[in-house]
N, CA, C and O atoms as CSV, one atom per row, in Angstrom:
chain,resi,resn,atom,element,x,y,z
A,1,MET,N,N,179.172,226.651,178.513
A,1,MET,CA,C,178.983,228.051,178.846
A,1,MET,C,C,178.290,228.134,180.203
A,1,MET,O,O,177.258,227.498,180.420
A,2,ILE,N,N,178.858,228.918,181.111
A,2,ILE,CA,C,178.301,229.099,182.440
A,2,ILE,C,C,177.696,230.502,182.507
A,2,ILE,O,O,178.414,231.494,182.380
A,3,GLN,N,N,176.412,230.586,182.702
A,3,GLN,CA,C,175.687,231.851,182.783
A,3,GLN,C,C,176.135,232.851,181.715
A,3,GLN,O,O,176.246,234.048,181.978
A,4,GLY,N,N,176.386,232.348,180.521
A,4,GLY,CA,C,176.705,233.224,179.400
A,4,GLY,C,C,178.094,233.816,179.416
A,4,GLY,O,O,178.387,234.688,178.598
A,5,ILE,N,N,178.965,233.381,180.313
A,5,ILE,CA,C,180.307,233.951,180.350
A,5,ILE,C,C,181.238,233.064,179.545
A,5,ILE,O,O,181.518,231.931,179.935
A,6,THR,N,N,181.707,233.568,178.449
A,6,THR,CA,C,182.750,232.915,177.676
A,6,THR,C,C,183.697,234.013,177.225
A,6,THR,O,O,183.360,235.195,177.294
A,7,MET,N,N,184.872,233.632,176.766
A,7,MET,CA,C,185.808,234.644,176.280
A,7,MET,C,C,185.197,235.398,175.114
A,7,MET,O,O,185.378,236.611,175.005
A,8,LYS,N,N,184.473,234.702,174.234
A,8,LYS,CA,C,183.862,235.366,173.084
A,8,LYS,C,C,182.915,236.471,173.527
A,8,LYS,O,O,182.953,237.580,172.994
A,9,ARG,N,N,182.073,236.170,174.495
A,9,ARG,CA,C,181.133,237.186,174.988
A,9,ARG,C,C,181.884,238.294,175.716
A,9,ARG,O,O,181.542,239.469,175.585
A,10,PHE,N,N,182.899,237.924,176.478
A,10,PHE,CA,C,183.625,238.953,177.211
A,10,PHE,C,C,184.333,239.900,176.264
A,10,PHE,O,O,184.351,241.107,176.505
A,11,VAL,N,N,184.918,239.383,175.192
A,11,VAL,CA,C,185.641,240.240,174.255
A,11,VAL,C,C,184.730,241.328,173.714
A,11,VAL,O,O,185.177,242.457,173.510
A,12,SER,N,N,183.466,241.016,173.477
A,12,SER,CA,C,182.564,242.051,172.987
A,12,SER,C,C,182.345,243.114,174.062
A,12,SER,O,O,182.208,244.294,173.737
A,13,THR,N,N,182.311,242.725,175.317
A,13,THR,CA,C,182.171,243.690,176.412
A,13,THR,C,C,183.457,244.474,176.605
A,13,THR,O,O,183.433,245.687,176.812
A,14,GLU,N,N,184.576,243.775,176.536
A,14,GLU,CA,C,185.866,244.402,176.751
A,14,GLU,C,C,186.167,245.395,175.638
A,14,GLU,O,O,186.962,246.316,175.828
A,15,GLY,N,N,185.538,245.218,174.476
A,15,GLY,CA,C,185.724,246.149,173.379
A,15,GLY,C,C,185.335,247.569,173.738
A,15,GLY,O,O,185.744,248.511,173.059
A,16,ILE,N,N,184.557,247.740,174.790
A,16,ILE,CA,C,184.204,249.067,175.275
A,16,ILE,C,C,185.447,249.786,175.774
A,16,ILE,O,O,185.573,250.999,175.605
A,17,PHE,N,N,186.370,249.045,176.387
A,17,PHE,CA,C,187.530,249.647,177.021
A,17,PHE,C,C,188.697,249.876,176.064
A,17,PHE,O,O,189.358,250.911,176.157
A,18,LEU,N,N,188.969,248.960,175.161
A,18,LEU,CA,C,190.164,249.057,174.321
A,18,LEU,C,C,190.167,250.261,173.394
A,18,LEU,O,O,191.180,250.957,173.327
A,19,PRO,N,N,189.074,250.546,172.667
A,19,PRO,CA,C,189.121,251.720,171.791
A,19,PRO,C,C,189.334,253.028,172.556
A,19,PRO,O,O,189.862,253.994,172.005
A,20,GLU,N,N,188.930,253.055,173.806
A,20,GLU,CA,C,189.092,254.260,174.625
A,20,GLU,C,C,190.434,254.260,175.356
A,20,GLU,O,O,190.697,255.140,176.175
A,21,GLU,N,N,191.285,253.271,175.060
A,21,GLU,CA,C,192.600,253.133,175.679
A,21,GLU,C,C,192.509,252.978,177.195
A,21,GLU,O,O,193.355,253.487,177.931
A,22,ARG,N,N,191.488,252.279,177.651
A,22,ARG,CA,C,191.322,251.987,179.079
A,22,ARG,C,C,191.814,250.564,179.325
A,22,ARG,O,O,191.041,249.680,179.695
A,23,TYR,N,N,193.105,250.360,179.115
A,23,TYR,CA,C,193.700,249.027,179.151
A,23,TYR,C,C,193.634,248.403,180.537
A,23,TYR,O,O,193.372,247.207,180.671
A,24,PHE,N,N,193.867,249.198,181.552
A,24,PHE,CA,C,193.783,248.716,182.935
A,24,PHE,C,C,192.428,248.059,183.167
A,24,PHE,O,O,192.347,246.949,183.692
A,25,HIS,N,N,191.373,248.750,182.775
A,25,HIS,CA,C,190.016,248.262,183.008
A,25,HIS,C,C,189.687,247.043,182.146
A,25,HIS,O,O,188.995,246.133,182.602
A,26,ALA,N,N,190.175,247.018,180.914
A,26,ALA,CA,C,189.935,245.857,180.052
A,26,ALA,C,C,190.539,244.604,180.674
A,26,ALA,O,O,189.894,243.557,180.721
A,27,VAL,N,N,191.777,244.712,181.152
A,27,VAL,CA,C,192.459,243.565,181.747
A,27,VAL,C,C,191.794,243.168,183.062
A,27,VAL,O,O,191.567,241.984,183.307
A,28,PHE,N,N,191.484,244.135,183.897
A,28,PHE,CA,C,190.889,243.844,185.201
A,28,PHE,C,C,189.524,243.173,185.040
A,28,PHE,O,O,189.226,242.202,185.735
A,29,GLU,N,N,188.696,243.682,184.131
A,29,GLU,CA,C,187.374,243.097,183.908
A,29,GLU,C,C,187.482,241.677,183.355
A,29,GLU,O,O,186.698,240.804,183.729
A,30,CYS,N,N,188.431,241.446,182.485
A,30,CYS,CA,C,188.614,240.101,181.937
A,30,CYS,C,C,189.078,239.143,183.034
A,30,CYS,O,O,188.634,237.996,183.075
A,31,CYS,N,N,189.956,239.592,183.914
A,31,CYS,CA,C,190.393,238.751,185.038
A,31,CYS,C,C,189.219,238.397,185.940
A,31,CYS,O,O,189.092,237.253,186.377
A,32,LYS,N,N,188.365,239.368,186.220
A,32,LYS,CA,C,187.202,239.102,187.070
A,32,LYS,C,C,186.241,238.137,186.393
A,32,LYS,O,O,185.678,237.257,187.045
A,33,ALA,N,N,186.050,238.299,185.086
A,33,ALA,CA,C,185.166,237.396,184.350
A,33,ALA,C,C,185.730,235.978,184.354
A,33,ALA,O,O,184.980,235.013,184.495
A,34,PHE,N,N,187.043,235.849,184.202
A,34,PHE,CA,C,187.674,234.532,184.227
A,34,PHE,C,C,187.503,233.878,185.592
A,34,PHE,O,O,187.175,232.695,185.680
A,35,ASP,N,N,187.724,234.645,186.655
A,35,ASP,CA,C,187.561,234.142,188.019
A,35,ASP,C,C,186.131,233.641,188.231
A,35,ASP,O,O,185.923,232.569,188.799
A,36,LYS,N,N,185.166,234.405,187.781
A,36,LYS,CA,C,183.769,234.022,187.946
A,36,LYS,C,C,183.447,232.768,187.137
A,36,LYS,O,O,182.726,231.890,187.610
A,37,TYR,N,N,183.974,232.685,185.931
A,37,TYR,CA,C,183.737,231.532,185.072
A,37,TYR,C,C,184.258,230.250,185.721
A,37,TYR,O,O,183.559,229.238,185.754
A,38,VAL,N,N,185.487,230.297,186.235
A,38,VAL,CA,C,186.063,229.120,186.888
A,38,VAL,C,C,185.261,228.764,188.134
A,38,VAL,O,O,184.977,227.590,188.372
A,39,SER,N,N,184.897,229.761,188.927
A,39,SER,CA,C,184.129,229.522,190.153
A,39,SER,C,C,182.807,228.811,189.849
A,39,SER,O,O,182.439,227.855,190.533
A,40,GLU,N,N,182.109,229.275,188.836
A,40,GLU,CA,C,180.824,228.682,188.490
A,40,GLU,C,C,180.978,227.295,187.879
A,40,GLU,O,O,180.208,226.391,188.205
A,41,LYS,N,N,181.950,227.116,187.007
A,41,LYS,CA,C,182.124,225.806,186.377
A,41,LYS,C,C,182.591,224.767,187.403
A,41,LYS,O,O,182.183,223.607,187.343
A,42,ALA,N,N,183.447,225.186,188.342
A,42,ALA,CA,C,183.959,224.267,189.363
A,42,ALA,C,C,182.987,224.095,190.524
A,42,ALA,O,O,183.185,223.231,191.378
A,43,LYS,N,N,181.942,224.913,190.557
A,43,LYS,CA,C,180.950,224.885,191.636
A,43,LYS,C,C,181.614,225.103,193.002
A,43,LYS,O,O,181.358,224.385,193.968
A,44,LEU,N,N,182.477,226.127,193.037
A,44,LEU,CA,C,183.193,226.462,194.266
A,44,LEU,C,C,182.941,227.918,194.629
A,44,LEU,O,O,182.895,228.783,193.754
A,45,ASP,N,N,182.782,228.184,195.897
A,45,ASP,CA,C,182.590,229.549,196.379
A,45,ASP,C,C,183.933,230.084,196.874
A,45,ASP,O,O,184.103,230.387,198.055
A,46,LYS,N,N,184.871,230.192,195.955
A,46,LYS,CA,C,186.210,230.707,196.254
A,46,LYS,C,C,186.569,231.681,195.152
A,46,LYS,O,O,185.879,231.783,194.138
A,47,HIS,N,N,187.665,232.397,195.369
A,47,HIS,CA,C,188.108,233.370,194.376
A,47,HIS,C,C,189.624,233.413,194.328
A,47,HIS,O,O,190.307,232.960,195.247
A,48,GLY,N,N,190.133,233.964,193.246
A,48,GLY,CA,C,191.560,234.186,193.111
A,48,GLY,C,C,192.375,232.913,193.047
A,48,GLY,O,O,191.915,231.885,192.549
A,49,SER,N,N,193.592,232.996,193.560
A,49,SER,CA,C,194.492,231.846,193.464
A,49,SER,C,C,193.992,230.659,194.284
A,49,SER,O,O,194.260,229.512,193.926
A,50,ASP,N,N,193.269,230.915,195.379
A,50,ASP,CA,C,192.686,229.807,196.154
A,50,ASP,C,C,191.690,229.018,195.305
A,50,ASP,O,O,191.656,227.789,195.357
A,51,LEU,N,N,190.890,229.727,194.531
A,51,LEU,CA,C,189.943,229.076,193.630
A,51,LEU,C,C,190.673,228.246,192.589
A,51,LEU,O,O,190.336,227.084,192.363
A,52,MET,N,N,191.673,228.845,191.954
A,52,MET,CA,C,192.385,228.146,190.885
A,52,MET,C,C,193.051,226.878,191.409
A,52,MET,O,O,193.051,225.845,190.739
A,53,SER,N,N,193.608,226.960,192.592
A,53,SER,CA,C,194.238,225.794,193.207
A,53,SER,C,C,193.204,224.716,193.517
A,53,SER,O,O,193.411,223.544,193.204
A,54,ALA,N,N,192.096,225.114,194.131
A,54,ALA,CA,C,191.060,224.144,194.501
A,54,ALA,C,C,190.399,223.522,193.273
A,54,ALA,O,O,190.091,222.330,193.274
A,55,ALA,N,N,190.182,224.303,192.246
A,55,ALA,CA,C,189.480,223.812,191.060
A,55,ALA,C,C,190.363,222.959,190.161
A,55,ALA,O,O,189.892,221.990,189.565
A,56,LEU,N,N,191.644,223.316,190.062
A,56,LEU,CA,C,192.491,222.696,189.039
A,56,LEU,C,C,193.596,221.796,189.579
A,56,LEU,O,O,194.377,221.254,188.798
A,57,SER,N,N,193.680,221.624,190.891
A,57,SER,CA,C,194.695,220.715,191.435
A,57,SER,C,C,194.374,219.295,190.996
A,57,SER,O,O,193.321,219.045,190.410
A,58,MET,N,N,195.260,218.385,191.271
A,58,MET,CA,C,195.033,216.988,190.891
A,58,MET,C,C,193.766,216.433,191.543
A,58,MET,O,O,193.131,215.529,191.000
A,59,LYS,N,N,193.404,216.966,192.692
A,59,LYS,CA,C,192.193,216.524,193.388
A,59,LYS,C,C,191.024,217.481,193.160
A,59,LYS,O,O,189.955,217.308,193.745
A,60,GLY,N,N,191.226,218.487,192.314
A,60,GLY,CA,C,190.206,219.497,192.067
A,60,GLY,C,C,189.049,218.979,191.228
A,60,GLY,O,O,189.078,217.854,190.730
A,61,SER,N,N,188.036,219.816,191.082
A,61,SER,CA,C,186.814,219.406,190.398
A,61,SER,C,C,186.844,219.610,188.886
A,61,SER,O,O,185.972,219.093,188.188
A,62,LEU,N,N,187.815,220.342,188.363
A,62,LEU,CA,C,187.907,220.543,186.915
A,62,LEU,C,C,189.077,219.740,186.370
A,62,LEU,O,O,190.212,219.886,186.822
A,63,LYS,N,N,188.788,218.903,185.407
A,63,LYS,CA,C,189.806,218.036,184.808
A,63,LYS,C,C,190.018,218.424,183.353
A,63,LYS,O,O,189.067,218.491,182.574
A,64,LEU,N,N,191.265,218.677,182.996
A,64,LEU,CA,C,191.616,219.013,181.620
A,64,LEU,C,C,191.863,217.769,180.776
A,64,LEU,O,O,191.794,217.814,179.548
A,65,ASN,N,N,192.147,216.668,181.443
A,65,ASN,CA,C,192.482,215.425,180.760
A,65,ASN,C,C,192.273,214.263,181.733
A,65,ASN,O,O,191.769,214.462,182.838
A,66,LYS,N,N,192.655,213.064,181.330
A,66,LYS,CA,C,192.442,211.884,182.175
A,66,LYS,C,C,193.445,211.754,183.317
A,66,LYS,O,O,193.243,210.942,184.220
A,67,GLN,N,N,194.505,212.526,183.294
A,67,GLN,CA,C,195.536,212.530,184.335
A,67,GLN,C,C,196.154,211.149,184.535
A,67,GLN,O,O,196.503,210.773,185.654
A,68,VAL,N,N,196.285,210.402,183.448
A,68,VAL,CA,C,196.837,209.058,183.515
A,68,VAL,C,C,198.363,209.093,183.396
A,68,VAL,O,O,199.063,208.417,184.151
A,69,THR,N,N,198.869,209.873,182.457
A,69,THR,CA,C,200.305,209.918,182.219
A,69,THR,C,C,200.945,211.096,182.940
A,69,THR,O,O,200.255,211.999,183.415
A,70,GLU,N,N,202.251,211.075,183.015
A,70,GLU,CA,C,202.968,212.199,183.615
A,70,GLU,C,C,202.711,213.475,182.821
A,70,GLU,O,O,202.584,214.554,183.401
A,71,THR,N,N,202.635,213.355,181.500
A,71,THR,CA,C,202.335,214.508,180.653
A,71,THR,C,C,200.966,215.085,180.990
A,71,THR,O,O,200.817,216.304,181.083
A,72,ASN,N,N,199.958,214.222,181.173
A,72,ASN,CA,C,198.614,214.680,181.565
A,72,ASN,C,C,198.667,215.446,182.874
A,72,ASN,O,O,198.086,216.524,182.996
A,73,ARG,N,N,199.360,214.892,183.843
A,73,ARG,CA,C,199.443,215.529,185.163
A,73,ARG,C,C,200.209,216.846,185.086
A,73,ARG,O,O,199.845,217.817,185.749
A,74,ASN,N,N,201.268,216.881,184.279
A,74,ASN,CA,C,202.021,218.128,184.106
A,74,ASN,C,C,201.158,219.216,183.475
A,74,ASN,O,O,201.223,220.378,183.874
A,75,GLU,N,N,200.350,218.832,182.487
A,75,GLU,CA,C,199.450,219.801,181.850
A,75,GLU,C,C,198.449,220.348,182.874
A,75,GLU,O,O,198.241,221.559,182.951
A,76,GLN,N,N,197.842,219.478,183.642
A,76,GLN,CA,C,196.851,219.885,184.650
A,76,GLN,C,C,197.478,220.865,185.641
A,76,GLN,O,O,196.925,221.933,185.905
A,77,GLU,N,N,198.628,220.495,186.181
A,77,GLU,CA,C,199.274,221.350,187.176
A,77,GLU,C,C,199.811,222.636,186.555
A,77,GLU,O,O,199.783,223.691,187.188
A,78,GLY,N,N,200.299,222.550,185.318
A,78,GLY,CA,C,200.804,223.749,184.642
A,78,GLY,C,C,199.714,224.786,184.418
A,78,GLY,O,O,199.923,225.975,184.659
A,79,ILE,N,N,198.552,224.336,183.955
A,79,ILE,CA,C,197.425,225.261,183.753
A,79,ILE,C,C,196.974,225.828,185.100
A,79,ILE,O,O,196.642,227.009,185.200
A,80,MET,N,N,196.964,224.985,186.134
A,80,MET,CA,C,196.597,225.470,187.467
A,80,MET,C,C,197.542,226.602,187.887
A,80,MET,O,O,197.093,227.639,188.374
A,81,HIS,N,N,198.844,226.400,187.699
A,81,HIS,CA,C,199.819,227.423,188.105
A,81,HIS,C,C,199.705,228.687,187.262
A,81,HIS,O,O,199.858,229.790,187.785
A,82,LEU,N,N,199.438,228.547,185.970
A,82,LEU,CA,C,199.223,229.729,185.135
A,82,LEU,C,C,198.016,230.526,185.631
A,82,LEU,O,O,198.068,231.752,185.731
A,83,CYS,N,N,196.928,229.815,185.940
A,83,CYS,CA,C,195.718,230.483,186.441
A,83,CYS,C,C,195.986,231.162,187.782
A,83,CYS,O,O,195.560,232.295,188.006
A,84,MET,N,N,196.684,230.475,188.660
A,84,MET,CA,C,197.028,231.075,189.957
A,84,MET,C,C,197.906,232.309,189.750
A,84,MET,O,O,197.723,233.329,190.414
A,85,GLY,N,N,198.858,232.207,188.827
A,85,GLY,CA,C,199.746,233.339,188.550
A,85,GLY,C,C,199.010,234.548,188.019
A,85,GLY,O,O,199.313,235.680,188.397
A,86,VAL,N,N,198.040,234.317,187.142
A,86,VAL,CA,C,197.231,235.428,186.620
A,86,VAL,C,C,196.498,236.124,187.766
A,86,VAL,O,O,196.435,237.353,187.816
A,87,MET,N,N,195.953,235.343,188.673
A,87,MET,CA,C,195.213,235.942,189.787
A,87,MET,C,C,196.148,236.734,190.707
A,87,MET,O,O,195.796,237.827,191.151
A,88,ARG,N,N,197.313,236.202,190.990
A,88,ARG,CA,C,198.237,236.870,191.909
A,88,ARG,C,C,198.974,238.042,191.273
A,88,ARG,O,O,199.117,239.100,191.884
A,89,ALA,N,N,199.439,237.847,190.047
A,89,ALA,CA,C,200.290,238.863,189.416
A,89,ALA,C,C,199.515,239.938,188.673
A,89,ALA,O,O,200.017,241.047,188.488
A,90,ILE,N,N,198.303,239.625,188.249
A,90,ILE,CA,C,197.568,240.580,187.418
A,90,ILE,C,C,196.283,241.047,188.089
A,90,ILE,O,O,196.087,242.248,188.273
A,91,ARG,N,N,195.403,240.115,188.460
A,91,ARG,CA,C,194.126,240.532,189.042
A,91,ARG,C,C,194.285,241.190,190.397
A,91,ARG,O,O,193.713,242.256,190.624
A,92,ASN,N,N,195.042,240.595,191.305
A,92,ASN,CA,C,195.162,241.157,192.649
A,92,ASN,C,C,195.731,242.572,192.676
A,92,ASN,O,O,195.137,243.444,193.311
A,93,PRO,N,N,196.864,242.839,192.010
A,93,PRO,CA,C,197.365,244.225,192.022
A,93,PRO,C,C,196.350,245.208,191.445
A,93,PRO,O,O,196.203,246.321,191.950
A,94,LYS,N,N,195.653,244.799,190.390
A,94,LYS,CA,C,194.677,245.705,189.783
A,94,LYS,C,C,193.475,245.913,190.686
A,94,LYS,O,O,192.803,246.940,190.594
A,95,GLY,N,N,193.195,244.961,191.552
A,95,GLY,CA,C,192.078,245.090,192.473
A,95,GLY,C,C,192.399,245.937,193.686
A,95,GLY,O,O,191.495,246.398,194.383
A,96,HIS,N,N,193.691,246.147,193.946
A,96,HIS,CA,C,194.083,246.869,195.155
A,96,HIS,C,C,194.798,248.185,194.880
A,96,HIS,O,O,195.033,248.968,195.800
A,97,GLU,N,N,195.138,248.427,193.646
A,97,GLU,CA,C,195.859,249.651,193.300
A,97,GLU,C,C,194.984,250.555,192.431
A,97,GLU,O,O,194.098,250.080,191.720
A,98,LEU,N,N,195.237,251.831,192.496
A,98,LEU,CA,C,194.548,252.782,191.630
A,98,LEU,C,C,195.045,252.619,190.201
A,98,LEU,O,O,196.218,252.314,189.984
A,99,ALA,N,N,194.175,252.816,189.236
A,99,ALA,CA,C,194.558,252.688,187.828
A,99,ALA,C,C,195.722,253.617,187.494
A,99,ALA,O,O,196.592,253.258,186.701
A,100,LEU,N,N,195.745,254.794,188.085
A,100,LEU,CA,C,196.830,255.741,187.815
A,100,LEU,C,C,198.173,255.263,188.353
A,100,LEU,O,O,199.225,255.672,187.861
A,101,GLU,N,N,198.138,254.396,189.366
A,101,GLU,CA,C,199.377,253.902,189.970
A,101,GLU,C,C,199.795,252.552,189.404
A,101,GLU,O,O,200.829,252.016,189.802
A,102,TRP,N,N,199.025,252.000,188.499
A,102,TRP,CA,C,199.343,250.711,187.893
A,102,TRP,C,C,199.167,250.846,186.380
A,102,TRP,O,O,198.243,250.276,185.799
A,103,PRO,N,N,200.066,251.607,185.751
A,103,PRO,CA,C,199.901,251.851,184.309
A,103,PRO,C,C,200.102,250.570,183.497
A,103,PRO,O,O,200.928,249.720,183.833
A,104,ILE,N,N,199.334,250.461,182.439
A,104,ILE,CA,C,199.461,249.320,181.542
A,104,ILE,C,C,199.296,249.836,180.118
A,104,ILE,O,O,198.349,250.562,179.817
A,105,ASP,N,N,200.221,249.457,179.250
A,105,ASP,CA,C,200.143,249.938,177.871
A,105,ASP,C,C,199.420,248.910,176.995
A,105,ASP,O,O,199.077,247.818,177.450
A,106,VAL,N,N,199.202,249.272,175.762
A,106,VAL,CA,C,198.426,248.429,174.853
A,106,VAL,C,C,199.113,247.085,174.617
A,106,VAL,O,O,198.435,246.062,174.519
A,107,LYS,N,N,200.427,247.067,174.523
A,107,LYS,CA,C,201.137,245.805,174.276
A,107,LYS,C,C,200.942,244.833,175.434
A,107,LYS,O,O,200.642,243.658,175.218
A,108,ASP,N,N,201.111,245.316,176.657
A,108,ASP,CA,C,200.919,244.449,177.815
A,108,ASP,C,C,199.466,244.000,177.924
A,108,ASP,O,O,199.194,242.840,178.230
A,109,ALA,N,N,198.541,244.910,177.677
A,109,ALA,CA,C,197.121,244.564,177.755
A,109,ALA,C,C,196.784,243.458,176.762
A,109,ALA,O,O,196.091,242.503,177.113
A,110,LEU,N,N,197.260,243.574,175.537
A,110,LEU,CA,C,196.961,242.563,174.527
A,110,LEU,C,C,197.607,241.221,174.866
A,110,LEU,O,O,197.009,240.169,174.642
A,111,ASP,N,N,198.827,241.259,175.406
A,111,ASP,CA,C,199.484,240.004,175.813
A,111,ASP,C,C,198.705,239.316,176.934
A,111,ASP,O,O,198.503,238.103,176.903
A,112,ILE,N,N,198.276,240.090,177.915
A,112,ILE,CA,C,197.531,239.525,179.043
A,112,ILE,C,C,196.182,238.987,178.570
A,112,ILE,O,O,195.766,237.903,178.977
A,113,LEU,N,N,195.504,239.742,177.715
A,113,LEU,CA,C,194.209,239.291,177.200
A,113,LEU,C,C,194.366,238.031,176.347
A,113,LEU,O,O,193.488,237.168,176.339
A,114,SER,N,N,195.475,237.931,175.640
A,114,SER,CA,C,195.746,236.719,174.861
A,114,SER,C,C,195.938,235.518,175.781
A,114,SER,O,O,195.414,234.437,175.510
A,115,LEU,N,N,196.689,235.703,176.870
A,115,LEU,CA,C,196.869,234.627,177.848
A,115,LEU,C,C,195.528,234.232,178.451
A,115,LEU,O,O,195.240,233.043,178.591
A,116,LEU,N,N,194.718,235.198,178.804
A,116,LEU,CA,C,193.406,234.900,179.376
A,116,LEU,C,C,192.517,234.176,178.370
A,116,LEU,O,O,191.737,233.305,178.755
A,117,SER,N,N,192.623,234.517,177.106
A,117,SER,CA,C,191.855,233.820,176.076
A,117,SER,C,C,192.253,232.344,176.040
A,117,SER,O,O,191.392,231.467,175.961
A,118,PHE,N,N,193.546,232.074,176.096
A,118,PHE,CA,C,194.039,230.690,176.141
A,118,PHE,C,C,193.491,229.965,177.364
A,118,PHE,O,O,193.041,228.824,177.260
A,119,LEU,N,N,193.525,230.624,178.525
A,119,LEU,CA,C,193.052,229.987,179.756
A,119,LEU,C,C,191.544,229.763,179.723
A,119,LEU,O,O,191.069,228.732,180.198
A,120,PHE,N,N,190.781,230.707,179.173
A,120,PHE,CA,C,189.338,230.502,179.001
A,120,PHE,C,C,189.091,229.229,178.189
A,120,PHE,O,O,188.221,228.430,178.536
A,121,ARG,N,N,189.857,229.040,177.106
A,121,ARG,CA,C,189.659,227.847,176.265
A,121,ARG,C,C,190.001,226.572,177.024
A,121,ARG,O,O,189.345,225.549,176.830
A,122,GLN,N,N,191.000,226.613,177.872
A,122,GLN,CA,C,191.341,225.430,178.654
A,122,GLN,C,C,190.207,225.072,179.612
A,122,GLN,O,O,189.864,223.900,179.768
A,123,ILE,N,N,189.634,226.079,180.244
A,123,ILE,CA,C,188.519,225.837,181.164
A,123,ILE,C,C,187.286,225.390,180.383
A,123,ILE,O,O,186.537,224.529,180.844
A,124,ASP,N,N,187.075,225.971,179.205
A,124,ASP,CA,C,185.951,225.544,178.351
A,124,ASP,C,C,185.983,224.044,178.103
A,124,ASP,O,O,184.950,223.377,178.167
A,125,LYS,N,N,187.157,223.520,177.824
A,125,LYS,CA,C,187.238,222.099,177.482
A,125,LYS,C,C,187.367,221.178,178.693
A,125,LYS,O,O,187.343,219.956,178.551
A,126,SER,N,N,187.504,221.761,179.876
A,126,SER,CA,C,187.596,220.931,181.082
A,126,SER,C,C,186.245,220.311,181.397
A,126,SER,O,O,185.202,220.795,180.959
A,127,ILE,N,N,186.285,219.228,182.168
A,127,ILE,CA,C,185.041,218.610,182.599
A,127,ILE,C,C,184.958,218.688,184.121
A,127,ILE,O,O,185.968,218.643,184.822
A,128,TYR,N,N,183.740,218.806,184.602
A,128,TYR,CA,C,183.500,218.840,186.046
A,128,TYR,C,C,183.523,217.421,186.560
A,128,TYR,O,O,182.899,216.536,185.974
A,129,TRP,N,N,184.228,217.195,187.637
A,129,TRP,CA,C,184.386,215.866,188.219
A,129,TRP,C,C,184.160,215.981,189.721
A,129,TRP,O,O,184.895,216.690,190.408
A,130,GLU,N,N,183.154,215.292,190.228
A,130,GLU,CA,C,182.857,215.355,191.662
A,130,GLU,C,C,183.759,214.434,192.443
A,130,GLU,O,O,183.652,214.356,193.666
C-alpha cells in the first residue's frame, strides 16, 4: 500500500459518485488514483502513458514477474499496454473534456472500474526493482 491508496480504499471514496449517477467523476477519480498509485510505487515523477511505459516496460522499475520466459515478458508488456491505454483512452479525454461533452453510462463506468480494479491488483503484486 502506497500512502493508503489501494483499490479497496478508492472504492469506498468512489461510492460517493456512483449512487448519485456521477459516472464520469467516478471513472476520472479512479484513473487519477491509479496514476498516483503507480507513480508512487515506481518512484517516478511522471504521469499518464509516459509513467506507465517507464514503470512497466521491460527496463522499468515495476516487475510483475521474473521476465524469464516469453510468457513472462508478454504479461509484463501486455499489462503495460493496458495501463497506457487506460491513460490515453479514458483518463486523458476525461481530463480535457467537460463532463457534459463526454457522457458515460453506468454500464461503461462499471466496465472501466472493473478493468481498473484488475490493474490495481497487478500493480499491488508487482515488486519495485532498481
